[in-house]
Every structure is written in structure tokens, then in C-alpha cells.
N, C-alpha and C positions, 0 to 999 in steps of 0.2 A: 693554594686556595682556588686559583683559576683552573688549574688541572683537574681538580676535585669536581668543580662545577661543571666543566666540559663533559666529564664522565657522567655526572648526574643528568646532564641535559640529554646526552645520547641513550642512556638506559631508560630513563623515564619517559622520554618521547616515544620510544620503541614500545614500552609497556601500555602507555595510554592509547597510542594508536592500535596496537595489535588487538587489545581487549575490545575496544569500541568498534573495530573494523569487523571482528568475528561476529560481534553481536549484531551489527547492522547487516551482515551477509545472511546470518541465521534468521533474522526476523523479517527479511525481505523475501517472502515466498513468492507473491504474485504481483506485488507492487513495492517500490522502494520504501523502507521503514522511515517514518517521520512522525511529526506531531499529530498528523491526521490518522495514524494507525490505531488499532484497537487498544483500549486503555490497559488491558492485561499485558500486551506487548511493551507498553511504556513502562509499566511497573517492572517488568522483567529486566528491561534495559536500565532502569534506574538502579535496580539491584546489582547489576554487573558493574556499573560505573561506581556505585558505592564501595564495592570490593576493591576496584581498581584504585579509588581514591585513598582507601584505607592502606593499601600497599604502598602507594607513593608517600604516605605519611611517616614511612620508617625513618628516612634520613631527615633530621631535623636541624634547623640552624636556631638556637634559642636565643631570644632577646631578654627574656625573663623566665621565671619558673613556669608560668602559664602561657606565655606567648612566644610563638616560634614561627619560622618560615619552613615550608615544605612545598612539594608539588601537588599537594592533595586537592587543590582548587581546580586544577586543570580538567580532570574527568567530570567534575560537577558542571563546570561552565560548557564544555563540549557537549555533554549530553542534554543540557538545557537548550542549546542551540539546535541540536538535532531533533530532540523528541518533546521539547515543551516543559512547562512548569512541572508537570506531575512527575515526570522522570527525574528531573532536577531535584525535587523535594524528596522523593524516594531515596535517591542517591545520597542526599544529605543526611536523611535519618539513618540509612544503613551506616554510613560513616561514623555517625555519633554512637550508635549502638556497638560497633565494633571496637571503637576507640575508648569506651568505658564511661561515656557521659559527656555532658556539656562542660566545656572549658572556655576561657577567655578567648582563645584562638577560634573556637567554633561560633562563638557569638560574632566576632568580626567577620568570619566566613558568611554567616547568614546576612549580616548587614551589607556585604558586598553583592550576595545573590539576590537579595529582595528586589532592587531596582530591575534586575533582568527579568524576574517574574512579572512585575507590575507593568513593565514596558512591552511585554510579549515580543521579545527580540527574536524568538524562533521563527516568527512570520517572515522575517527578512534575513536570510542567510548569506547575503552578499558578503565579499571581503571586507568592504569598508566599514560597515557596522560592526562587524567582529572586531577589526583592528582597534576601532574606537573603544569598543567594550574591553579589550584586552588591555589597552593603555590606561583606561579607567580603573581597572582592577589593580593594576601595578602601581598607579598613583596613590589610590587609597590605601593600599597595603604598606607603602612607603611612609605615608603620612601618619598612619596608626602606629608605625614602629617608632616615631620620633621620641615619644615620652619614655620609651623602655631601652633604647639604645645606650649602652655605656661607653660614651665617647665616640670620637670620629672613626676610629678603626672598626668598631662593631657596626656602624652605620654604613661605612663603605662596603663591608662584607655583605650586609643586608641588601645593598643595592645590587651588588654582583650577583648574588643569589636569586633576587628578584628578576633580573635581566635574563638570566639563564631560564627561569620559569616562564617568563614572558615568550621567549624565543621558542621553547618547547610548545607552549600552547598554540602559537601561531603555525608551527610546523605541522602539528597534529591536526588542526583545523584544515589546513590546506589539503593534507593527505586524505583526510575523511571526506572532504567536499569533492575531491577528485573521484574518490570511490562511489559517492552518491551519483555523480554525473555519468560515470560509466554504467552504474546499475540502472539509471533512468534510460540511457540508450539502449541497454540490453532488454529491457521491459518494453520499450517502444517498439523495437524491432520484433520481438516475440508477438506482441499484440497485433502488429501489422501482418505478420505471417499467417495468423490464425482468424483474422477478421475479414468479413467481406467489406470491401471498400465503399460500396454504395449504401448498404443498409446498416452497417456497423453492428451486425450480429456475427456469430461465428460462421466460418466458411466450410466448404465441404470437407477439406482435409481435417479441420478441427472436429467436425462431426463424427467423422470415421475414427479418429483417435480416441475421442470420448467413448464411442460405442465399444471400441476394442478394449479399452481400459476397464469398463464395467463388466464386459464378458470375461476377461482374465480374472477379475476379483470376484466373480459370481455375484455380482450386485443385481438385484432385480430391477427391471426398468420397463417402461412403456414408450413406444414410438408413436408420436402423432405426426403423420405425413400430411402436408398441406399443399394444395395447388390452387392458385388464383383462377378463378372461371373466366373464360373468354378474354385472356389478356392479349391475345394477338389481335382482338377486335379493338381494344383499347389503343395499342400501338398504331394499328393502321388508321384509326379515326382521329386520334388526338395527337399522335406523334411519340416518339420514343422518349423526349424529355418528360411529357406528362406520364408516360408509362413508368419511368424511373421514380418519379415523385410518388406514384401509387405504391410501388414497392417499398419505398422508404416509409410511407405511412402505415403499410401493412406491418412491417417490422416494429413500428412504435405500438401499433395495437397488440401485437404479440406480447411485448413487454408488459403492457398494461393488463392483459388477460392471464398472465401466468404469475408464478411466485418467483422470489429471488433465487431459490435453489434449483429451479428448472433451467435446462440447458436449451438455448434457442440457436437456430442456425438457418442460413440460406443453403440449400442443397444444390441449387442451380437454377437459372432462369426465374421463373415464377414459382418455383417449388421451395417450400420451407419446411423445417422439421423442428419438433420440440421433443425432448427427452425428459421423461418424468421418473425420477429415481426414488427407490425405497418407498413407494406408495401402492395403495391398493389399486387394482385395474380401474375401479369406479372413479378414481380421481382423475385419470387421464380422459375419461369420457366427459366429466364434469368441466375440466379446463377446455376441452376441444369445443364443446357446445357454447360455453361462454365466449370464446374466441369467435366462433362462427356468427353468433348474434352480434357481437360488437362490430365485425366487418359488415354484416348486412345493414346495420343501422348507421353506418359511418358515412359522412359526406366527404369524398375524397377530392383532394387537389384544390378545387375551386369553391369560393363561397356561394351559397344558394343565392339564386335559382339556378346557377350554372354548375352546381356541384355533380360530381361523377359518382355512381353507386357501383359497388361490386360485391361479389360473393366468393365464398371458398368451398372447395369440396375437401373432405378430411377423411383419412383412413387411419385406424388405430390397431396396433399389434401389441402383444405382451410378451416379454422374453420368457424363456423357459430354461431351467438348468441344463447345462452341458449343451445348449443349442448355439451354433454360431450367430452372431449378430447379424450376418448377412441375411440368414433365413428370416429373422424377426423384421429386418428392413423390407425384404421381398414381401412378406405377408401384409405389412402396412401398405405397401404400393399397390398390392391387389385389392385391398379394402378401399383404397383411394380410387382405383379404377371403377370399382362397383359404384361408389358415390357418383362418379361422373356419368356412368351409364344409366343410373336411375334418376336423373333429373338435375344434377349438381346442387350445391348449397345444402349439403347434408353431411352427417357424420355416420361413417361405417366402421363397426368393430369386427375385426378378423376372428 
């Protein structure tokens, strides 16, 4: 019995970890998959966990005709801690559908899962709350087994089986948590490498990578090239710390003036750039004018009456099929230069 349970422990720990780990990697595209992720991702994760739970239900230790022990609870609990109640509920429903319907064991499983949903335990994924939860599940399952156990031998076997299941659950959670930490570190490093540290928009390397990708995919785009007017005067008059604050506020105004799908970046110094994808050329002009007005009407850095006012000059260029992005960028830069020469605080279209 002990050898058999050790074999189940090893096999099913590997299965639970492997399926959920692959799911975690697949769904972590730009950020680590979690209960904050899009609901469709959580539903997909729930389906994967449900299939895993069904597979782990193959080997059963029967206490009665309708009540048995298996490792099926482990993926349900793990996905609930990783992705929240929706994924946990979907996993439970998939398990029921694949198993052929509701049984006494499924009812007990839901009784165990319900407090996890109500307490929203996925919001605290530290080891201690999970260990307490795992011990709670073990205790409840052992207590529920008492009326159905046929003598001391059966109950002793149930305890051994449940201890193996508990250890499998803890090992899987530890491994998945370690995977999440590595993914968090990876995405943090990636974000730092493509983000301007001062303004927290994309940096020049990220801008050039995005333009290169769009060109290779033949995706139409517009470039809005922005230059903060008289920025040297701001630095010389108020100091570089104030100048930095102006740049930070300018980046925030960019975010407010654009759409979520637009790509924003700092090209260097006081130069910024917006990439408008898959839109008519008129959309770029509309966004550029909105941003120019927002900057012109904004009080920078200090509250009135000591506020600082600034303006921007803007150049726009549109991509053409089979034209290198460097040429489109150069055209936008030339249009920006025209805006500067013609009095600043204006938008020029190439």
C-alpha cells in the first residue's frame, strides 16, 4: 500500500504540475497569468485544470459505492489559488461533465471548494495560507470519510492515501509558485529593458523594434513625432529637476490623449513618438491635434499662479507598402522641422 501511494504521489504530482505549468507559461504572454487576467484566459485555464482533475480521478480508493479518495481535488485547488474562483468553478464543472455527473464525492468536493471561493484565498498566495488550506482540505476529507469507512484498516488506508494527496498538493503549489516568481522576474526585467526610466513609456529601442515589426508584417501605421518647444529654456530657467517633471507630465498627457492600442515612446531628450496602427491617416491628425491642445492648456509642475506653460511641435508621416520604416520616420522628422520653422505649437503632415 505504501509503495503504491508513493508511486501515485510521484506520478500525479508530475501530472498536476506539468499541465498547470504549461498552461501558466502559455497564458503568460505579456504578464504573468493570474486572477487579474482576462476572463477568457481564466476559463481556458479552468478547462485545462478540469481535464487534469479528471485524469487524476482514474485511481480511486473506495470507501463506499459513491465515495472514494483520489487526487482529483489537487488541480481544482491549485487553479483556484492561481486564477481565482472562475477558473476553479470551470475546472469543477469540466470534471463533473467528464466524470458522468454529480456523485456524493462531487458534492463533498464542492463543499470543500466553496469556502475557498467565498474567502477569495487567491488574493493571498503566500505559503502559510495555502498550507492552512491544504490541511483544512485533508481534515475535512478525513472527517467525511468516518461514516463510510469499514473498520480501522480502511480508515488507516484512507489516512495514508490522503497524506500522499496532501504532500502532492504542497509540492505542486511550491513548484508552481516558484515558476510564477521566475516569470515575474522575467517580465519585470523585460519591461525595464524596453521602458524609459523617467517617463515610464517605451524607450527608443522599443520604438524601433515596434516599427521594424510593423514593417515586416506590412501593417499600415502612422508616426506622430513630437518635440517639446523651448525645453532648453525650461532647464536653464527652472533647473533640470523641473525639466524632468515637465517630461513626466508630458508623457502622462500623451497617455490621456491617445487610445489604449496606440504605441507611445520617448525617442530621446524632449522628443516623443506615437505610433498609430491600422487606422486611417485622419486618425493620426486627430490624435496629434488633441494632444497639442491638451499640452497648450496644461499647467505644468507648479500650481497656479506659479504654473509653467509649454507647447509642442508635431510632425506626422504615414507608412507606405514596401517602404522601410526609417523613411517614414525621416518624413515625420522633416514634418516636425517644418512645424518648428513655421512658429512651433502646430501639427504638420508630411
